[in-house]
N, C-alpha and C positions, 0 to 999 in steps of 0.2 A: 503494500499500500505505500503510495506516495503522498506526501503534503500536498496539501490543495494550493491552487495558485491563487494570487492576491489581484483582486479584481482593479487596483488603482494602478497597476502597472502592465504593458503589453506581455502576452503570455509568451511570446517568443524571446524575449529578453530575461524573463525570469529561467526558462528552460536553458538558455545560454549561461546565465549566471550558475545553475546547478551542475551543467557539465564543466563550466570552468572549475568550479570547486572539486569535481572528482578530477580534474587534471591535476590541481595543485596538491591535491591529496595521494597522489601518484594511483590513484584507481584506473585511472586513465595516463599511460607514459606516453613520452615523445616517440612517435612512430606506431602508436597503436591504433587499429582500426575503431571507428566509431561504430555504434549498432546501425544498422540500414534505418532508414527514415521510416519504414513502414513498422518497425521492431520498436522502434523509439517511439512513436505513436501510441502502439499498444502499451508500452511501459507506461507513460506517462497519462495515457486516456486522451489524447490530444488527436485533432486532425493532422493526416500526414501532410498538408499544405504549410502549417503552423511550424512543424519540424523541419520540412524543406527551409524554411525562411529562417529559421534558426540557423541551421547549418550555413545558408549563404551568409548571414551576419557575421557568424564565427569567422568564415574563411576571409569576409573584408577586414575582420579584426586582426587576421593574420594567424590566429590559433589553430586553424585547421587547414587542411589541403586536400583538395578533391582530385582523384585521380581517375580519369575517365575510364569507365567498365571495371573498377576495382573498389571504389568507395571512397569514403572521407576519412582522414587520418589526423592525428594531432600531429601538429608541425614538429619538426626535430630542431626546429631554430632556437637557441637557448635564448637569444636576445629577444624574440618575441614571447617566450613563457616568461622570461624575468619581467619584461614590461606589463605581463599580465598580472604576475604576482604583486607587483608594485601598486597598479592599478585598483586591483582588490584590496589589497591591503588599507590604501587612501579612503577606498569606500566605507571599508568597517569603521575605520577611526573616525569619519565623520559623522556615520550613523551613531556612534557611541556617543560621540559629543553632543549630538542632537538629543539623545534619549536621557542623557545626564543633565542638560539644561532642563528639557521638559520636568525634570524632577525637583526643579528650585524652586 
């Protein structure tokens, strides 16, 4: 059972974030093949078009690479993975600060 999606943010971005965290936790390593669009859609209970958009956005972000006829793979570029890690750290810190300020 997967966590429900938040209605305040586009689902494709939320799915990308979940996959990014899998990459950062080494559940998906550099060079690993991502599940097919169909399998991911089934796993998360989403429309395949949403998953396809997610994979396209991730490719635009430089985190995955699509190889025609083979599938979508996590990039082997350490630079891209380091940039992803830093971006997610920054997002988490900003979110934490925002939540702490709301408690005041």
